[in-house]
C-alpha positions in Angstrom: 10.5 36.5 -119.1 10.8 33.5 -116.8 7.8 31.8 -115.4 7.6 31.0 -111.7 5.4 28.5 -109.8 4.1 28.1 -106.4 3.5 24.6 -104.8 0.0 24.2 -106.2 0.8 25.1 -109.7 4.0 23.0 -109.7 2.1 20.0 -108.6 -0.4 20.6 -111.4 2.5 20.8 -113.9 3.8 17.5 -112.6 0.3 15.8 -112.7 -0.3 17.1 -116.2 2.9 15.7 -117.5 2.4 12.3 -115.9 -1.4 11.7 -116.1 -2.5 13.6 -119.2 0.6 13.0 -121.4 1.9 9.7 -120.0 5.4 10.8 -119.1 6.3 8.2 -116.3 7.1 9.7 -113.0 10.3 7.7 -112.9 11.4 9.4 -116.1 10.9 12.8 -114.6 12.7 11.7 -111.5 15.6 10.4 -113.5 15.9 13.7 -115.3 15.8 15.6 -112.1 18.4 13.4 -110.4 20.7 13.7 -113.4 20.6 17.5 -113.0 21.6 17.2 -109.3 24.4 14.7 -110.0 25.7 16.6 -113.0 25.8 19.8 -111.0 27.8 18.1 -108.2 30.3 16.5 -110.6 30.8 19.9 -112.4 31.3 21.7 -109.1 33.7 19.1 -107.8 35.7 19.3 -111.1 35.8 23.1 -110.9 37.2 22.9 -107.4 39.6 20.1 -108.2 37.7 17.6 -106.1 36.8 15.1 -108.7 38.6 12.2 -107.0 38.4 11.1 -103.4 35.2 13.1 -102.6 32.6 11.9 -100.1 28.9 12.5 -100.7 26.0 11.9 -98.4 22.4 12.0 -99.6 19.9 12.8 -96.8 16.6 11.5 -97.9 13.0 11.9 -96.7 10.4 9.3 -97.6 8.6 11.3 -100.3 9.4 11.9 -103.9 12.0 14.5 -103.0 13.8 11.7 -101.1 13.4 9.5 -104.2 15.1 12.1 -106.3 18.0 12.1 -103.8 18.2 8.3 -104.0 18.3 8.4 -107.8 21.1 11.0 -107.6 23.0 8.8 -105.1 22.8 5.9 -107.6 24.1 8.0 -110.5 27.0 9.3 -108.4 27.8 5.7 -107.3 27.9 4.7 -111.0 30.6 7.3 -111.5 32.7 5.7 -108.8 32.0 8.5 -106.2 32.0 7.5 -102.6 28.4 8.1 -101.8 26.3 7.3 -98.7 22.6 7.5 -97.9 21.1 8.6 -94.7 17.3 7.9 -94.3 15.6 10.8 -92.4 12.1 9.7 -93.2 9.7 8.4 -90.5 7.1 6.7 -92.8 7.1 3.9 -95.4 7.2 6.4 -98.2 5.7 6.9 -101.6 5.8 4.2 -104.4 8.6 6.0 -106.1 10.6 6.3 -102.9 10.3 2.6 -102.2 11.4 1.8 -105.7 14.5 4.0 -105.6 15.3 2.7 -102.1 15.1 -0.9 -103.3 17.5 -0.1 -106.2 20.2 1.5 -104.0 19.9 -1.4 -101.6 20.4 -3.9 -104.4 23.4 -2.0 -105.6 25.0 -2.2 -102.2 25.2 1.5 -101.6 25.9 2.3 -97.9 22.6 3.3 -96.4 21.8 4.0 -92.7 18.9 5.3 -90.6 19.6 8.7 -89.0 20.4 8.0 -85.3 21.6 11.4 -84.1 25.2 10.5 -84.2 26.2 11.3 -87.8 28.8 14.0 -88.3 27.9 15.5 -91.7 30.9 17.7 -91.7 33.0 14.7 -92.7 31.5 14.9 -96.2 32.5 17.1 -99.1 28.9 17.4 -100.3 25.5 17.0 -98.5 22.6 16.4 -100.8 19.4 17.7 -99.0 16.5 15.6 -100.3 14.3 15.6 -97.1 11.3 17.6 -98.1 10.2 19.0 -101.5 7.7 21.7 -102.4 4.8 19.9 -100.6 5.8 20.9 -97.0 2.8 22.4 -95.3 3.5 22.3 -91.6 6.3 23.1 -89.2 9.3 20.8 -89.1 9.8 19.0 -85.8 11.0 15.9 -84.1 13.5 13.7 -85.9 13.4 15.9 -89.1 14.3 19.0 -87.1 17.2 17.1 -85.6 18.5 16.1 -89.0 18.3 19.6 -90.4 20.0 21.0 -87.4 22.9 18.5 -87.9 23.1 19.4 -91.6 23.4 23.1 -90.8 26.0 22.4 -88.1 28.2 20.9 -90.9 28.5 24.4 -92.4 31.1 25.0 -89.7 33.4 23.1 -92.0 34.0 25.5 -95.0 34.9 22.6 -97.2 31.4 21.0 -96.8 28.9 22.2 -99.4 25.1 21.6 -99.2 23.1 21.0 -102.3 19.3 21.2 -102.0 17.1 19.1 -104.2 14.3 21.3 -105.7 14.0 23.5 -102.6 15.9 23.7 -99.3 14.0 21.5 -96.8 12.0 23.5 -94.4 11.2 26.4 -96.7 7.6 27.1 -97.8 7.6 26.8 -101.6 4.8 29.5 -101.7 6.1 32.4 -99.6 9.7 31.6 -98.5 8.8 31.4 -94.8 10.8 29.1 -92.6 8.6 26.2 -91.3 10.2 26.0 -87.9 13.7 25.2 -89.2 15.3 24.9 -92.6 18.4 23.7 -94.4 20.7 26.5 -95.2 21.9 25.4 -98.6 24.9 26.6 -100.6 23.2 25.6 -103.9 19.6 24.7 -104.9 18.9 22.7 -108.0 15.2 23.3 -108.8 13.2 21.5 -111.4 11.2 23.0 -114.3 10.6 26.5 -112.9 11.9 28.6 -110.0 9.6 28.6 -107.0 8.1 31.7 -105.4 9.3 30.4 -102.1 12.9 30.5 -103.4 12.4 34.1 -104.6 11.0 35.6 -101.4 13.0 36.2 -98.2 14.0 34.5 -95.9 13.8 31.5 -98.3 16.1 33.3 -100.8 18.8 33.6 -98.2 18.5 29.8 -97.4 18.7 28.7 -101.0 22.2 29.8 -102.0 22.9 29.9 -105.7 19.9 28.6 -107.6 20.0 26.7 -110.9 16.8 25.8 -112.7 17.0 22.6 -114.8 14.7 21.1 -117.4 13.3 17.9 -115.8 11.3 16.8 -118.8 7.9 18.3 -118.1 5.6 19.1 -121.0 6.1 22.4 -122.8 5.0 25.9 -121.7 2.5 26.1 -124.6 0.8 22.9 -123.4 0.8 24.0 -119.8 -0.8 27.4 -120.6 -3.8 25.5 -122.0 -3.9 22.7 -119.5 -2.9 24.1 -116.1 -5.0 26.9 -114.6 -2.8 29.8 -113.4 0.3 28.6 -115.2 2.3 31.6 -116.5 0.5 34.1 -114.3 3.6 34.6 -112.0 6.8 35.6 -113.7 10.0 37.6 -113.5 12.3 39.4 -115.9 15.9 39.0 -116.9 18.3 41.1 -119.1 16.5 40.1 -122.3 13.4 42.0 -121.2 15.0 45.4 -121.5 14.0 45.0 -125.2 10.4 45.5 -124.1 11.1 49.3 -123.8 9.9 51.4 -126.7 12.6 51.9 -129.4 13.3 55.5 -130.2 12.8 56.7 -133.8 15.2 58.7 -135.9 12.5 61.1 -137.0 11.0 61.7 -133.5 10.9 64.8 -131.3 10.3 65.4 -127.7 6.6 65.2 -128.1 6.9 61.7 -129.4 7.9 60.3 -126.0 5.1 61.7 -123.9 4.5 64.3 -121.2 4.4 63.5 -117.5 3.3 65.7 -114.6 4.9 65.0 -111.2 3.3 66.5 -108.2 5.9 66.4 -105.5 7.9 68.3 -102.9 6.7 70.5 -100.1 8.5 72.8 -97.7 11.8 71.2 -96.6 11.2 68.1 -98.9 12.0 69.5 -102.3 14.6 66.8 -103.0 11.8 64.3 -103.7 10.6 66.3 -106.6 14.1 66.5 -108.1 14.7 62.8 -107.7 11.4 61.9 -109.3 11.8 64.3 -112.2 15.4 63.2 -112.9 14.3 59.5 -113.0 11.4 60.4 -115.3 13.7 62.0 -117.8 16.2 59.2 -117.6 13.4 56.7 -118.4 13.3 58.3 -121.9 10.2 60.4 -121.7 10.1 63.6 -123.7 8.8 66.2 -121.3 8.5 66.4 -117.5 6.6 69.1 -115.6 6.9 69.4 -111.8 4.1 70.9 -109.7 5.7 71.8 -106.4 5.6 74.4 -103.6 7.0 77.8 -104.7 9.9 77.4 -102.2 11.4 74.6 -104.3 11.5 76.5 -107.6 15.1 77.7 -107.4 16.5 74.3 -106.4 14.6 72.6 -109.3 15.8 75.2 -111.8 19.4 74.7 -110.6 19.3 70.9 -110.5 16.9 70.1 -113.3 16.9 72.9 -115.9 15.2 70.4 -118.3 12.0 70.5 -116.2 9.0 72.6 -116.8 7.8 73.9 -113.5 4.4 74.9 -112.0 4.3 76.1 -108.4 1.7 76.8 -105.7 1.5 78.6 -102.4 -0.2 77.4 -99.3 -3.2 79.6 -99.7 -3.8 79.8 -103.4 -6.6 78.2 -105.3 -5.4 75.2 -107.3 -8.3 74.2 -109.6 -7.4 76.4 -112.6 -3.7 75.6 -112.5 -4.3 71.9 -112.1 -6.8 71.8 -115.0 -4.3 73.1 -117.5 -1.5 70.8 -116.2 -3.8 67.8 -116.2 -4.8 68.4 -119.8 -1.2 68.7 -120.8 0.1 65.5 -119.2 -0.3 61.9 -120.4 0.5 60.5 -117.0 0.4 62.0 -113.5 2.4 61.0 -110.4 1.6 62.4 -107.0 3.0 61.9 -103.5 6.8 62.1 -103.2 7.7 64.5 -100.4 4.2 66.1 -100.7 3.5 66.2 -96.9 0.1 65.5 -95.5 -1.3 69.1 -95.1 -4.5 70.5 -96.5 -3.0 71.4 -99.8 -1.4 67.9 -100.3 -4.8 66.3 -99.5 -6.5 68.6 -102.1 -3.9 67.8 -104.7 -4.3 64.0 -104.1 -8.1 64.2 -104.4 -7.9 66.2 -107.6 -5.6 63.6 -109.1 -7.9 60.7 -108.1 -10.8 62.5 -109.8 -8.9 62.7 -113.1 -10.0 59.3 -114.3 -8.9 59.8 -117.9 -5.2 59.7 -117.1 -2.7 57.1 -115.9 -2.0 58.1 -112.3 0.8 56.9 -110.0 0.2 57.3 -106.3 3.2 57.2 -104.0 4.3 58.1 -100.5 2.3 60.9 -98.9 -0.5 60.4 -101.4 -1.0 56.9 -100.1 -0.7 58.1 -96.5 -3.5 60.7 -97.2 -5.7 58.0 -98.7 -5.2 55.8 -95.7 -5.6 58.6 -93.1 -8.7 60.0 -94.7 -10.1 56.7 -95.7 -10.6 57.8 -99.3 -12.3 55.3 -101.5 -11.1 55.2 -105.0 -11.0 52.9 -108.1 -9.1 53.0 -111.3 -10.7 52.7 -114.7 -9.8 51.4 -118.1 -9.1 54.8 -119.4 -7.5 56.1 -116.2 -5.5 53.4 -114.7 -4.0 53.8 -111.2 -0.6 52.5 -110.1 0.1 52.5 -106.4 3.6 52.0 -104.9 3.4 51.2 -101.2 6.1 49.8 -99.1 5.2 47.3 -96.4 4.4 49.9 -93.7 2.3 52.0 -96.2 0.4 48.8 -97.2 -0.3 48.2 -93.6 -1.9 51.6 -93.2 -3.9 51.1 -96.4 -5.3 47.7 -95.5 -5.2 47.5 -91.7 -3.2 44.3 -91.9 -0.1 43.8 -89.8 3.3 44.2 -91.4 4.1 40.6 -90.4 1.0 39.3 -92.2 1.7 41.3 -95.3 5.3 40.1 -95.5 4.2 36.5 -95.1 1.5 36.9 -97.8 3.0 39.3 -100.3 1.3 38.0 -103.4 -2.1 37.6 -101.7 -2.0 41.0 -100.1 -1.1 42.8 -103.3 -3.6 40.9 -105.4 -6.5 41.4 -103.0 -5.9 45.2 -102.9 -5.5 45.5 -106.7 -8.8 43.7 -107.2 -10.6 45.8 -104.6 -9.4 49.1 -106.1 -9.1 48.2 -109.7 -5.5 49.3 -109.7 -2.0 48.0 -110.3 -0.2 47.4 -107.0 3.5 47.6 -106.6 4.2 46.2 -103.1 7.8 47.2 -102.3 10.1 45.0 -100.2 13.3 43.1 -100.7 11.4 41.2 -103.4 8.9 43.7 -104.9 5.6 42.3 -106.2 3.7 43.9 -109.0 0.1 42.8 -109.8 -3.0 43.9 -111.6 -5.0 41.3 -109.6 -4.4 38.6 -112.2 -0.8 38.6 -113.3 2.0 38.7 -110.8 5.5 40.0 -111.4 8.2 39.3 -108.8 11.3 41.4 -109.1 14.7 39.9 -108.5 17.0 42.9 -109.2 18.2 45.3 -106.6 20.2 45.1 -103.4 20.2 46.2 -99.7 22.1 49.4 -100.6 18.8 50.7 -102.0 17.4 51.0 -98.4 18.1 54.7 -98.5 16.0 57.8 -98.5 14.7 58.9 -101.9 14.9 55.5 -103.6 11.1 55.3 -103.8 11.0 58.8 -105.4 13.2 57.5 -108.2 10.9 54.6 -108.8 7.9 56.8 -109.0 9.6 59.0 -111.6 10.6 56.0 -113.7 7.0 54.7 -113.7 5.6 58.2 -114.6 8.1 58.4 -117.5 7.4 55.0 -118.9 3.6 55.3 -118.8 3.9 58.7 -120.4 5.7 57.1 -123.3 2.7 54.9 -124.0 3.7 51.6 -122.5 0.9 49.5 -121.2 0.5 50.5 -117.5 1.1 47.0 -116.1 4.1 46.4 -118.3 5.5 49.8 -117.5 5.1 49.1 -113.7 7.0 45.8 -114.1 9.7 47.2 -116.3 10.2 50.2 -114.0 10.7 48.0 -111.0 13.1 45.8 -112.9 15.1 48.8 -114.3 15.1 50.5 -110.9 16.6 47.4 -109.3 19.2 47.0 -112.1 20.2 50.7 -111.6 20.6 50.0 -107.9 22.9 47.1 -108.8 24.9 49.3 -111.1 25.2 52.0 -108.5 26.3 49.5 -105.9 29.0 48.1 -108.2 30.5 51.5 -108.5 29.8 53.2 -105.2 29.3 50.3 -102.8 26.1 49.4 -101.0 26.8 51.4 -97.9 27.6 54.7 -99.6 25.3 54.8 -102.6 22.5 57.3 -102.7 19.1 57.7 -104.5 20.8 60.2 -106.8 23.3 57.5 -107.8 20.5 55.1 -108.6 18.8 57.8 -110.8 22.0 58.5 -112.7 22.6 54.7 -113.2 19.2 54.4 -115.1 20.9 55.9 -118.2 23.5 53.2 -118.1 21.0 50.4 -117.6 18.9 51.6 -120.6 22.0 52.3 -122.8 21.8 50.4 -126.1 
C-alpha cells in the first residue's frame, strides 16, 4: 500500500513537520533539491551525458522555485553548467529569497525571463515554477514561459524534469489550469499526489519518482494530520492480501457466488462474469440467466451451476433458493432493462443480508426508475458505474464527474451507504471515507465485456469472505494487472475481455 496526498493534506504534512516537530523548512528543501539533482546526474550518466551538459532551472517565486534554486546550486557544485531563469512576478517567499541570494553570491548565471530564451539549447530543463499550491488558471508571463518550455520538446535531446509536480497541473484532480508543462520526468516529494495520478495530469507528468524529503514518519502523520492515509493505491506487494488457500480445504471453503446476468442476445456477459469469478479463486459459481443462454453457458463454462428463467415465469421461489445458497450476489451484466430485469434488480436490492454487486443494466434500472436504496452492515452494496452510468445515477454532467472523481464517488457512497467503484482511466474505489485510486490497466481495456469481468472478480472475492471494501480495491487492482498482462501478450488493440479474464489466473499465480 502506498499513501497518496492531495494539496491540502500535503501542506498539512509539511506544516506538521516544520511547526510541530521543528524540522527547518530549509532542511526539507535541501532534501528535496538533493533528490532532483541526484536524479538528473543519474539520468545524465545513464545516457552518457555526464560531461558537457547544460541545465536550466526555471523558477517561480514560491517554495517550488526555491527548491529549483537549491537544485541549481547543488548541480553547480558538481561542475555542471547550470543557468537560472526567473519566471516569478513577485518578491517571493522567505525561502525563495534566501535561495536566490545564495545562487547570486555563488555567481550562478541568473536572468529574468524576457520571452527570447530558446530552452531547446539545454540538455535538461528543471521546471520549478509552480508547486502543489496552484489554485487558478496560468496566464500572462507564466503562460508564456510554460509555452516556451513545451516548445523545447521539439528537440528530442532536451529533457524536462518537474519539481514535485509539473507546473500548471492541479495537485488535487489532475486538471490542466489553462496550460501546463509537459514533463518527461516528475520528482515528487514524500508522497505521490492525486493530481499526478489522474488524467490528464498523469500524461503531463512523464515517469514519476517519489523521494523521501525528510518529513516526519507515517505513524506520526496518522495521529497528527486529519485525513492522512485515507487515500491510497496498491502495488505488487498487495497481492498478498488475497486469502491463502489451505491444503485441507474443499470447494465450499472458498464461498458461493450467484451472478444474475445475460438476457436474449447478451449471453456473453454472463459467461465473462462467471469465468472471472472462478478465476478469482471462489469455490462455486451459479449463474441465473435467461433460458436461451443455457446451452452456451454449459459449453463455455461447464464448471458453472445454472438457473434459468423465462420471460413470463414467476421468479420469487427460484430466487429465494438461490439467494439462500449464495454468499454474494452480482446483478446487471447484459441483463437488459425489461420488466424481468427490473424485477430481478429489485429482488436483489431487498436482500439486505448479502453482499450485492450492482453493475451495468442494474444501475441503469436504478437510475431510470429512481429506485432509492441503501446498503447495510450485514448486506453491503458495491456499485460499479463508469462515468456515463454515474451521470445517470447522479444527474451530474460527465465533465463534472471527471473533474471531481473522488468527490463524486464519496458523495454517492455516503448517500447510499455503499461502496462505489467509479470506473475511468483511473478508477476510484471508496466507502465514503477511505479512497483507493487504481494505477493498473491500460487503454486496451476499453473494450466490450471488460466491466463484466470486473463484476465477476468482485463477486468471487466477496464470496470468499474478504472484507467488501478490500475486495473491491483488490478486484480493481487485479483486473488492471490482468489487462496489463493481456496487453503484453496480445497487444492493446487486439486484446479482448476474454483475454483479460484468462490473464487473472496468471496474475494470481503464486
